[in-house]
N, C-alpha and C positions, 0 to 999 in steps of 0.2 A: 504494500499500499504506499500511500504518499506519507512523507514525514509531516507531522502536524506543524503548523506555523505558530510562532510565538504570539501572544502568551499562551493560548489554548488552555483556558482555565476549565475547572470542573463546571458543570451546570449549576445554576442557582435557582432557588425558589424566590420569586419576587413578592408574591402575596397569594392568599387564598380567599375565596368567598364561598358562601353556602346559600343555596336556594331550595325552596320547596318545589314541588312539581308544578305548581301554578306559575312558577317564575318569580315569586316573591322572595327577596333577599332576607335570609334569617340570621346571618352571622352578626347583624347589627344589634340584635336584642340580646344583650349580655347581662349576666347576674349583677356585676358591679364594675362596669367600665371595660375598656379595651383589653386589659390583661386579666380577663376572666372568661369563663365558659359562655358560649352562645347557647340559647335554649332551642330545643327541638321538640315539637308537639308529639305527644304519645300517638302511636299508630300511624304516623305519617311517613311518607317517603320523602327523601331529600337528596341533594347531591352537593359535592364539594368541587369547586373548580380551582385548579392549581395553576398559577401563572409562572412560567419558567423562562429563563434566559440562558443562552450559551453563546460563547464568542466565536465558535467555529462549526457547530453542528445545527442543522435545521431542527427546530423544536419537535417536529413530527417524527424525526429520526432518532430521538433519544431511546436508548435501549431498555432501561429499566424504569418503570413508573409505577410505584406501589405506595398505598397508604397503609401504615401500620397503626393499629389502635390498641389501647390497653387502659386498664383502670389504675395502673400504678405509673405515675408520671416519671419515675426514676428507673423503671425497669420494663424494657421492651422485649426482653428475651423470649417471652411467650405471647407476644402480640399477635392479634388476628391480622391477617393481611388481605387487602383488597387491591386487585389490579385496576389501574386507571386506563382509560382509553383517550386517544387524541381527540379533542373536541373542536378546536378552531384556533388558528394562528398559534399563539404562545400558551394556549390553555389545554390542560388535560382534565378529565372528568372521572370522578368516583361516585357511583350510585350506591345509596345506602337506604335502609329503613330503620325507623325507630325500634321496631320489634327485635332487631339484632342485638340490642343493648339493654342493660339493666336500667330501669327507671330511677331517677333521683341519685344517680352515681356518676361522677365526673368521668368522661371518656377523653383520654389524651391521645393525640395523633401526631405522627411524624411522617413526612413524605420522603420516599427514597427515590433517587434518580441517578442515571448513569448515561454518559455519552460514549460513543465508540472509541474515543481517543484515550480513555483512562481505564485502568483495570479495576478500580474500586468504585463503589457507589458512594454518594453523599446523602446525608439525612438532614432535613430541616423540619422543626428544630432538632438539635441533638443534645448530647449530654453536656456540651460546653456552652449551650445557649443560655442567655440571661433568663431568669425565672419568668419575666414577663412575656417572652416569646413562647415559652413552654406553656404557660397558663392561657395565652391567647389561642393556642392550637388545641383547644378542647371544646367539648360540648356536653350538654347534659339533657336527658329526656325528662321533660316536666311541663 
């Protein structure tokens, strides 16, 4: 293959947003501000859109795109994993339903992504992220 051109950085998560199936944004209704869980209605279906950027790979060609979810914000070793599908331009989509999760319990998530130019994946947020990014990447069914 071709030698990657400098700087050829790892892909990055720019932001995420969540919507119900009617197209109403739900990640703006949070328990106590930006660095807290967003609320998901019981028995509802919803999806999370993840905006990605990469300096050398077309976003639709990123190789690993997965959402990892867990109830323990410091331990993702037994996380449930959901594959994302390319949605539009820089966005990837993960479809979820409230019934997959325990009610009234915070669900933390991390997004895993990889481009073809690197051997490792990156997670956002990750164990080195500030607490407010970790808490922002969470939801609760209630």
